[in-house]
C-alpha positions as CSV (number, residue, x, y, z in Angstrom):
1,M,-12.5,-26.4,55.9
2,T,-13.4,-25.2,52.4
3,R,-12.2,-21.6,51.8
4,P,-13.9,-19.3,49.2
5,D,-10.5,-17.9,48.1
6,T,-7.6,-20.2,48.2
7,E,-5.9,-20.3,44.7
8,A,-2.3,-19.1,44.3
9,G,-1.8,-15.5,43.5
10,T,-4.9,-14.1,45.2
11,D,-3.1,-12.4,48.1
12,T,-1.7,-8.9,47.8
13,D,1.9,-8.2,49.0
14,R,2.1,-10.2,52.2
15,G,4.7,-7.8,53.6
16,V,4.0,-4.2,54.5
17,G,3.0,-1.8,51.8
18,R,0.9,1.2,51.2
19,L,-2.8,0.2,50.5
20,V,-5.8,1.7,48.8
21,R,-7.7,4.3,50.9
22,P,-11.5,4.1,50.9
23,P,-13.6,7.2,50.4
24,R,-14.7,9.2,53.5
25,L,-18.3,9.2,54.6
26,R,-20.7,12.0,54.2
27,S,-24.1,13.0,55.6
28,G,-26.6,10.2,54.8
29,S,-23.9,7.4,54.3
30,R,-25.3,4.0,54.8
31,V,-23.2,2.1,57.3
32,A,-23.6,-1.8,58.0
33,V,-23.1,-3.2,61.5
34,V,-21.7,-6.7,61.7
35,A,-20.7,-9.1,64.5
36,P,-17.8,-11.1,63.5
37,S,-16.8,-12.2,67.0
38,G,-18.7,-12.4,70.3
39,P,-22.3,-11.9,71.2
40,V,-23.6,-8.3,71.2
41,P,-25.7,-6.9,74.1
42,E,-28.7,-5.5,72.6
43,E,-29.0,-2.4,74.8
44,R,-25.5,-1.3,73.9
45,L,-26.2,-1.9,70.2
46,R,-29.2,0.3,70.3
47,A,-27.2,3.1,72.1
48,G,-24.4,2.9,69.6
49,L,-26.8,3.0,66.6
50,D,-28.3,6.2,68.1
51,I,-24.8,7.7,68.0
52,L,-24.4,6.9,64.4
53,R,-27.8,8.4,63.5
54,G,-26.8,11.5,65.5
55,W,-23.9,11.9,63.0
56,D,-26.5,11.7,60.1
57,L,-25.5,8.2,59.2
58,E,-27.9,5.5,58.2
59,P,-27.0,2.4,60.1
60,V,-28.2,-1.0,58.8
61,V,-27.9,-4.0,61.2
62,A,-26.9,-7.3,59.5
63,P,-29.2,-10.2,60.0
64,H,-27.2,-12.1,62.5
65,V,-25.7,-9.5,64.7
66,L,-27.8,-10.5,67.7
67,D,-27.4,-14.2,67.3
68,V,-25.7,-16.4,69.9
69,H,-24.2,-19.8,69.0
70,P,-26.5,-22.6,70.4
71,V,-23.5,-24.4,71.9
72,L,-20.6,-22.1,71.9
73,G,-22.0,-19.1,73.8
74,H,-18.9,-17.0,73.3
75,L,-19.7,-16.7,69.5
76,A,-22.4,-14.4,68.0
77,G,-24.0,-17.2,66.0
78,S,-22.4,-19.6,63.6
79,D,-19.1,-19.0,61.7
80,R,-20.7,-19.2,58.3
81,D,-23.5,-16.7,59.3
82,R,-21.0,-14.2,60.6
83,A,-19.0,-14.6,57.5
84,R,-22.1,-14.2,55.3
85,D,-23.1,-11.1,57.1
86,L,-19.6,-9.4,56.4
87,T,-19.5,-10.5,52.8
88,E,-23.1,-9.4,52.0
89,A,-22.6,-6.1,53.7
90,W,-19.5,-5.5,51.9
91,C,-21.0,-6.3,48.5
92,D,-24.1,-4.2,48.8
93,P,-23.4,-1.2,46.6
94,S,-25.5,1.1,48.9
95,V,-23.3,0.4,51.9
96,E,-20.2,2.8,52.2
97,A,-18.8,1.4,55.6
98,V,-18.9,-1.7,57.6
99,I,-18.5,-1.2,61.5
100,C,-18.1,-4.0,63.9
101,A,-20.5,-4.2,66.9
102,R,-17.9,-5.7,69.3
103,G,-14.9,-7.9,69.6
104,G,-14.4,-10.8,71.9
105,Y,-13.4,-14.0,70.1
106,G,-14.5,-15.5,66.9
107,A,-13.1,-13.5,63.8
108,Q,-10.3,-16.1,63.3
109,R,-13.0,-18.8,63.0
110,M,-14.8,-16.9,60.2
111,V,-12.2,-15.0,58.4
112,D,-11.5,-17.7,55.8
113,L,-15.1,-18.2,55.1
114,V,-15.5,-14.6,53.9
115,D,-15.6,-14.3,50.1
116,W,-12.5,-12.4,49.5
117,R,-12.9,-12.5,45.8
118,A,-16.3,-10.7,46.1
119,V,-14.8,-8.3,48.7
120,R,-11.9,-7.2,46.3
121,A,-14.5,-6.9,43.4
122,A,-16.7,-4.7,45.5
123,G,-13.8,-2.2,45.9
124,P,-12.6,-0.3,49.1
125,K,-15.0,0.7,51.8
126,V,-14.5,1.9,55.3
127,F,-14.0,-0.9,57.8
128,V,-13.9,-0.2,61.6
129,G,-13.1,-2.5,64.6
130,Y,-10.4,-3.4,66.9
131,S,-9.4,-6.2,69.6
132,D,-10.4,-9.6,68.1
133,V,-11.1,-7.8,64.8
134,T,-7.3,-7.6,64.3
135,A,-7.7,-10.8,62.4
136,L,-9.9,-9.1,59.9
137,H,-7.7,-6.0,59.6
138,E,-4.8,-8.3,58.6
139,A,-7.1,-10.1,56.1
140,F,-8.3,-6.8,54.5
141,A,-4.6,-5.7,54.2
142,V,-3.2,-8.9,52.7
143,R,-6.2,-10.3,50.9
144,A,-8.0,-7.1,49.7
145,G,-5.2,-4.5,49.7
146,Q,-7.1,-1.8,51.5
147,V,-6.7,0.6,54.5
148,T,-8.8,-0.1,57.4
149,L,-9.5,1.8,60.8
150,H,-8.5,0.4,64.1
151,G,-11.3,2.2,66.1
152,P,-14.1,1.8,68.5
153,M,-17.0,-0.5,67.9
154,V,-20.7,0.3,67.9
155,A,-21.5,-1.5,71.2
156,A,-18.3,-1.1,72.8
157,G,-18.3,0.6,76.3
158,T,-15.8,3.1,75.3
159,F,-17.6,4.3,72.3
160,L,-20.7,4.7,74.4
161,T,-19.0,6.7,77.3
162,D,-16.1,8.5,76.1
163,P,-16.5,11.7,74.0
164,R,-12.9,11.9,72.9
165,T,-13.2,8.2,71.6
166,R,-16.3,9.2,69.6
167,E,-14.8,12.3,68.2
168,S,-11.6,10.7,67.1
169,L,-13.8,8.3,64.9
170,R,-16.3,10.8,63.7
171,A,-13.5,13.1,62.6
172,T,-11.6,10.3,60.9
173,L,-14.8,9.2,58.9
174,F,-15.8,12.6,57.9
175,E,-12.8,15.0,58.0
176,P,-9.8,12.8,58.0
177,E,-7.4,15.5,57.1
178,T,-8.1,17.1,60.6
179,V,-6.6,14.0,62.4
180,R,-3.3,13.3,60.8
181,T,-1.2,13.7,63.9
182,L,-2.2,11.0,66.4
183,G,-1.3,10.4,70.0
184,L,-2.6,11.5,73.4
185,D,-0.6,13.8,75.8
186,T,0.5,10.7,77.6
187,A,2.5,9.5,74.6
188,R,6.2,9.4,75.2
189,G,9.3,7.5,73.9
190,L,10.3,4.2,75.4
191,A,13.1,4.0,72.8
192,P,14.5,6.9,70.9
193,G,14.3,7.8,67.3
194,R,12.1,8.7,64.4
195,A,11.1,6.3,61.8
196,R,9.1,6.3,58.5
197,G,6.8,3.4,57.4
198,V,3.4,2.1,56.8
199,T,1.1,1.4,59.6
200,L,-0.1,-2.0,60.6
201,G,-1.0,-3.9,63.8
202,G,-3.7,-4.2,66.4
203,C,-4.1,-6.7,69.3
204,V,-0.6,-8.3,69.8
205,S,-2.0,-11.8,70.8
206,L,-4.0,-11.8,67.6
207,L,-1.1,-11.0,65.5
208,A,0.9,-13.8,67.0
209,A,-2.0,-16.2,66.4
210,D,-2.0,-15.3,62.7
211,L,1.6,-16.5,62.4
212,A,2.0,-19.5,59.9
213,T,-1.6,-19.2,58.7
214,P,-2.1,-19.7,54.9
215,H,-2.8,-15.9,54.3
216,G,-0.8,-14.5,57.3
217,R,1.3,-11.4,56.7
218,A,5.0,-12.5,56.1
219,S,6.5,-10.0,58.3
220,A,6.3,-6.4,59.7
221,R,9.5,-5.4,57.9
222,G,9.5,-1.7,57.0
223,G,6.3,-1.0,59.0
224,L,5.2,1.1,61.8
225,L,3.8,-1.5,64.0
226,L,1.1,-0.4,66.4
227,L,0.4,-2.8,69.3
228,E,-2.1,-3.1,72.2
229,D,-3.9,-5.8,74.1
230,V,-6.3,-6.6,77.1
231,G,-6.3,-9.1,79.8
232,E,-2.9,-10.5,79.1
233,E,-0.7,-10.7,82.2
234,P,3.0,-9.5,81.8
235,Y,4.4,-13.0,81.4
236,R,1.9,-13.8,78.7
237,L,2.9,-10.6,76.9
238,D,6.4,-11.7,77.2
239,R,5.4,-15.0,75.7
240,V,3.6,-13.4,72.7
241,L,6.3,-10.9,72.0
242,T,8.9,-13.6,72.2
243,Q,7.1,-15.7,69.7
244,L,7.0,-12.7,67.3
245,L,10.8,-12.2,67.8
246,R,11.7,-15.9,67.4
247,S,9.6,-16.2,64.3
248,G,11.6,-13.3,62.6
249,W,8.2,-11.5,62.1
250,L,9.6,-8.4,63.8
251,D,12.9,-8.3,61.8
252,G,13.3,-5.0,60.0
253,V,10.3,-3.3,61.6
254,A,10.8,0.4,61.3
255,G,9.2,1.6,64.6
256,I,6.7,0.7,67.2
257,G,3.8,2.6,68.7
258,L,2.1,1.1,71.9
259,G,-1.5,1.7,72.9
260,S,-3.3,0.5,76.1
261,W,-2.8,-2.6,78.1
262,A,-6.1,-2.6,80.0
263,E,-6.3,-5.5,82.6
264,C,-2.8,-6.6,81.9
265,G,-1.5,-6.0,85.4
266,P,0.5,-3.0,87.0
267,Y,1.7,-0.9,84.0
268,E,5.2,-0.7,85.5
269,E,5.5,-4.5,85.1
270,V,4.0,-4.3,81.6
271,R,6.3,-1.5,80.7
272,A,9.3,-3.5,81.8
273,V,8.3,-6.4,79.5
274,L,7.8,-4.1,76.6
275,A,11.2,-2.4,77.1
276,D,13.0,-5.7,77.5
277,R,11.4,-7.4,74.5
278,L,11.2,-4.4,72.0
279,G,14.0,-2.2,73.2
280,A,16.7,-4.4,71.7
281,L,15.2,-3.9,68.2
282,G,17.0,-0.5,68.0
283,V,14.0,1.3,66.6
284,P,11.9,4.0,68.0
285,V,9.1,3.0,70.4
286,V,6.4,5.3,71.6
287,E,4.2,4.2,74.5
288,E,0.8,5.1,76.0
289,M,-0.5,6.6,72.6
290,G,-4.2,6.2,73.4
291,F,-5.5,3.5,71.0
292,G,-6.8,0.0,72.2
293,H,-8.8,-0.9,75.1
294,G,-8.1,2.1,77.4
295,E,-10.5,4.8,78.6
296,T,-9.9,6.7,75.5
297,A,-9.5,4.7,72.2
298,L,-8.3,7.0,69.4
299,T,-8.9,5.8,65.8
300,V,-5.8,4.9,64.0
301,P,-5.6,3.9,60.3
302,L,-3.8,0.7,59.3
303,G,-2.1,0.7,55.8
304,V,-1.2,4.5,55.6
305,P,2.4,5.8,55.4
306,G,3.5,8.1,58.0
307,V,6.3,9.0,60.6
308,L,6.7,7.8,64.2
309,D,8.6,10.3,66.3
310,A,9.5,9.1,69.8
311,E,10.8,12.6,71.0
312,E,7.4,14.2,70.2
313,G,5.3,11.1,71.1
314,T,3.4,11.2,67.7
315,L,2.4,9.4,64.6
316,T,1.9,11.7,61.8
317,L,0.4,10.5,58.6
318,D,1.6,11.5,55.2
319,V,-1.9,11.5,53.8
320,P,-5.4,11.3,55.6
321,A,-6.8,7.9,56.4
322,L,-9.6,8.2,53.9
323,S,-9.7,9.7,50.4
């Protein structure tokens, strides 16, 4: 595969470091919607666009958002078209944010086809998504050096149905100083302590899939690692976490925040795996923080310094997610 950006020295620090924060949005901001992963239901897309318009944003749908791959029906069109949509949206000077339409699967297939030189040259912008989009969050951190938002997507069910999910994203986009302390009332310590670091993370199975790839993050050392997933049975979560442990990727992590584990089986079984695999690290772990695939999906920034407090069940950012 030919990659637009493969020469030595193009990556930023492949560890955990503070990243550049993009500017916040304002009334009238132009927002591009892209589909880097799975096919997008048109009715849900329309409903999500109406919500963005209700926030006085101007959404622009990328050309291939409603495509479906002619052979591989789990993809929203070809890898090159999905990568081109993201690159062109990012490089459009009138666009201030890029929001994904949905997750599914496919971001790993197109991430190396994005023109990361052009992305870096265009400068920081708001980028929003979660689930399969974790592959792109990692790429923006390592290959573009910028903060991104692990948050709900335009055609995702939670964004369309849950007011708290929508408000968390809206506030982060327009008034980020009002959402510097993150975590639902359900959040509580799974392992005690208090830790400082820079946030990173997302869907744990996608983080494991990024191991040993050419531009993968070297380790989570010094970071506040935020983890969640969907549809992974407890033994499969055990396997993924064990892979991260055996690879050394979790060595030196400062603290861990856990989101939702939708469709992963009874939570007491999931919790037992999380406690067994993560508890021995000797760092604070906070569970049920409210981000990910749950009924409420809080927006959490990746690449921002903060403090994770297991006693309080909170993540408190040193600075707002956006400048």
